[in-house]
ChimeraX commands (.cxc) that place a marker at each C-alpha (Angstrom):
marker #1 position 1.66,-13.03,-18.59 radius 0.5
marker #1 position 2.81,-11.19,-15.49 radius 0.5
marker #1 position 6.38,-10.35,-14.74 radius 0.5
marker #1 position 7.39,-10.39,-11.08 radius 0.5
marker #1 position 10.36,-8.48,-9.80 radius 0.5
marker #1 position 11.89,-8.84,-6.38 radius 0.5
marker #1 position 12.38,-5.60,-4.46 radius 0.5
marker #1 position 14.03,-4.54,-1.24 radius 0.5
marker #1 position 10.77,-4.37,0.69 radius 0.5
marker #1 position 11.17,-0.76,1.84 radius 0.5
marker #1 position 8.54,0.80,-0.43 radius 0.5
marker #1 position 5.56,-0.24,1.66 radius 0.5
marker #1 position 7.33,0.77,4.87 radius 0.5
marker #1 position 8.07,4.27,3.53 radius 0.5
marker #1 position 4.52,4.56,2.20 radius 0.5
marker #1 position 3.08,3.52,5.57 radius 0.5
marker #1 position 5.18,6.16,7.36 radius 0.5
marker #1 position 3.98,8.92,5.01 radius 0.5
marker #1 position 0.35,7.81,5.31 radius 0.5
marker #1 position 0.69,7.68,9.12 radius 0.5
marker #1 position 2.11,11.25,9.19 radius 0.5
marker #1 position -1.04,12.39,7.38 radius 0.5
marker #1 position -3.41,10.42,9.68 radius 0.5
marker #1 position -4.38,8.13,6.82 radius 0.5
marker #1 position -5.03,4.43,6.44 radius 0.5
marker #1 position -3.73,1.64,4.22 radius 0.5
marker #1 position -6.14,-1.19,3.44 radius 0.5
marker #1 position -4.96,-4.51,2.02 radius 0.5
marker #1 position -7.02,-6.98,0.03 radius 0.5
marker #1 position -5.57,-10.28,-1.12 radius 0.5
marker #1 position -7.06,-13.21,-3.02 radius 0.5
marker #1 position -5.36,-16.39,-4.25 radius 0.5
marker #1 position -4.62,-16.31,-8.00 radius 0.5
marker #1 position -5.82,-12.69,-8.15 radius 0.5
marker #1 position -3.07,-10.85,-6.32 radius 0.5
marker #1 position -2.96,-8.18,-3.66 radius 0.5
marker #1 position -4.39,-4.65,-3.74 radius 0.5
marker #1 position -3.45,-1.75,-1.49 radius 0.5
marker #1 position -5.81,1.19,-0.96 radius 0.5
marker #1 position -4.57,4.42,0.61 radius 0.5
marker #1 position -7.08,6.71,2.34 radius 0.5
marker #1 position -6.11,10.24,3.36 radius 0.5
marker #1 position -8.39,12.67,5.21 radius 0.5
marker #1 position -9.36,15.95,3.57 radius 0.5
marker #1 position -8.19,19.11,5.27 radius 0.5
marker #1 position -10.73,21.77,6.17 radius 0.5
marker link #1:1,2 radius 0.2
marker link #1:2,3 radius 0.2
marker link #1:3,4 radius 0.2
marker link #1:4,5 radius 0.2
marker link #1:5,6 radius 0.2
marker link #1:6,7 radius 0.2
marker link #1:7,8 radius 0.2
marker link #1:8,9 radius 0.2
marker link #1:9,10 radius 0.2
marker link #1:10,11 radius 0.2
marker link #1:11,12 radius 0.2
marker link #1:12,13 radius 0.2
marker link #1:13,14 radius 0.2
marker link #1:14,15 radius 0.2
marker link #1:15,16 radius 0.2
marker link #1:16,17 radius 0.2
marker link #1:17,18 radius 0.2
marker link #1:18,19 radius 0.2
marker link #1:19,20 radius 0.2
marker link #1:20,21 radius 0.2
marker link #1:21,22 radius 0.2
marker link #1:22,23 radius 0.2
marker link #1:23,24 radius 0.2
marker link #1:24,25 radius 0.2
marker link #1:25,26 radius 0.2
marker link #1:26,27 radius 0.2
marker link #1:27,28 radius 0.2
marker link #1:28,29 radius 0.2
marker link #1:29,30 radius 0.2
marker link #1:30,31 radius 0.2
marker link #1:31,32 radius 0.2
marker link #1:32,33 radius 0.2
marker link #1:33,34 radius 0.2
marker link #1:34,35 radius 0.2
marker link #1:35,36 radius 0.2
marker link #1:36,37 radius 0.2
marker link #1:37,38 radius 0.2
marker link #1:38,39 radius 0.2
marker link #1:39,40 radius 0.2
marker link #1:40,41 radius 0.2
marker link #1:41,42 radius 0.2
marker link #1:42,43 radius 0.2
marker link #1:43,44 radius 0.2
marker link #1:44,45 radius 0.2
marker link #1:45,46 radius 0.2
view
């Protein structure tokens, strides 16, 4: 059984700003009855 909590909705916004500052990407995958997954990709520094 999953427990769902309602948030303020600012977490993803803050995350997206940090990822953007590092020239990264956020990928979203969603499927009915399975949920939503977020993948964060950040480039390696040389």
